[in-house]
C-alpha positions in Angstrom: 1.0 -44.2 138.5 -0.6 -41.8 136.0 -3.4 -39.7 137.2 -6.0 -38.2 134.8 -7.5 -34.9 135.8 -10.5 -34.5 133.5 -10.6 -30.7 133.7 -7.3 -30.5 131.8 -7.5 -33.7 129.8 -8.0 -32.1 126.4 -6.0 -29.0 127.1 -2.6 -28.6 125.4 -1.1 -27.2 128.6 -2.0 -29.3 131.6 -1.7 -27.5 134.9 -3.5 -27.7 138.2 -2.6 -25.5 141.2 -3.7 -25.4 144.8 -3.0 -22.4 147.1 -4.0 -22.4 150.7 -3.9 -19.2 152.6 -5.1 -17.8 155.9 -7.3 -14.7 155.7 -8.1 -13.5 159.2 -10.4 -16.1 160.8 -10.8 -18.3 157.7 -8.8 -20.5 155.4 -9.1 -20.0 151.6 -8.3 -22.9 149.3 -7.9 -21.8 145.7 -7.9 -24.5 143.0 -7.0 -23.5 139.5 -6.6 -25.4 136.3 -5.7 -24.8 132.7 -8.9 -26.5 131.3 -11.4 -25.0 128.9 -13.2 -23.0 131.6 -16.8 -22.6 132.4 -19.4 -21.1 130.0 -20.8 -17.9 131.6 -24.4 -19.3 131.3 -23.4 -22.3 133.4 -21.6 -20.4 136.2 -24.3 -21.2 138.8 -25.8 -24.3 137.1 -22.5 -26.2 137.8 -23.4 -26.3 141.5 -26.8 -27.8 141.0 -27.2 -31.5 141.8 -27.1 -33.7 138.7 -26.0 -30.9 136.3 -22.9 -31.9 134.3 -21.3 -30.8 131.1 -19.7 -34.2 130.7 -21.6 -37.2 129.3 -20.2 -39.8 131.7 -20.8 -37.9 134.9 -23.5 -37.7 137.5 -23.0 -34.0 138.4 -22.8 -34.4 142.1 -19.2 -33.4 142.9 -19.6 -29.6 143.0 -23.0 -29.7 144.6 -21.7 -32.0 147.3 -18.6 -29.8 147.8 -20.7 -26.7 148.1 -23.0 -28.5 150.6 -19.9 -29.5 152.6 -18.8 -25.9 152.7 -22.2 -24.6 153.8 -22.5 -27.2 156.5 -19.2 -26.0 157.9 -20.1 -22.3 157.7 -18.0 -21.8 154.6 -18.5 -21.1 150.9 -17.5 -22.6 147.6 -17.6 -20.4 144.5 -16.2 -19.9 141.1 -13.8 -17.0 141.1 -12.8 -17.1 137.4 -14.5 -18.8 134.5 -11.8 -18.7 131.9 -8.5 -20.4 132.0 -7.1 -20.6 134.5 -10.5 -21.5 136.0 -10.4 -20.9 139.7 -12.7 -22.3 142.5 -12.4 -20.9 146.0 -13.3 -22.8 149.1 -13.5 -20.7 152.3 -13.8 -22.3 155.7 -13.7 -20.7 159.2 -10.8 -21.5 161.5 -12.1 -23.2 164.6 -10.1 -23.9 167.6 
């Protein structure tokens, strides 16, 4: 069935990539897309609860994801703001 990924919905080139790599005692998950990017003034705002650049959204996805990362001794941050926009989730490896 077709899946809509809103980050690339209006982009002429639609691509989403996920790379998982081990870096010492942590895992890095990099998620990139060919969407329009993030405005530099919104780089930190996008992680605030209820902030959204889209009219039909509640703005809780990135704030919940960052909270998940923090609760698990990890980080979630925006690595690049222009296309390809890349978010990085880092989590420690626990045995």
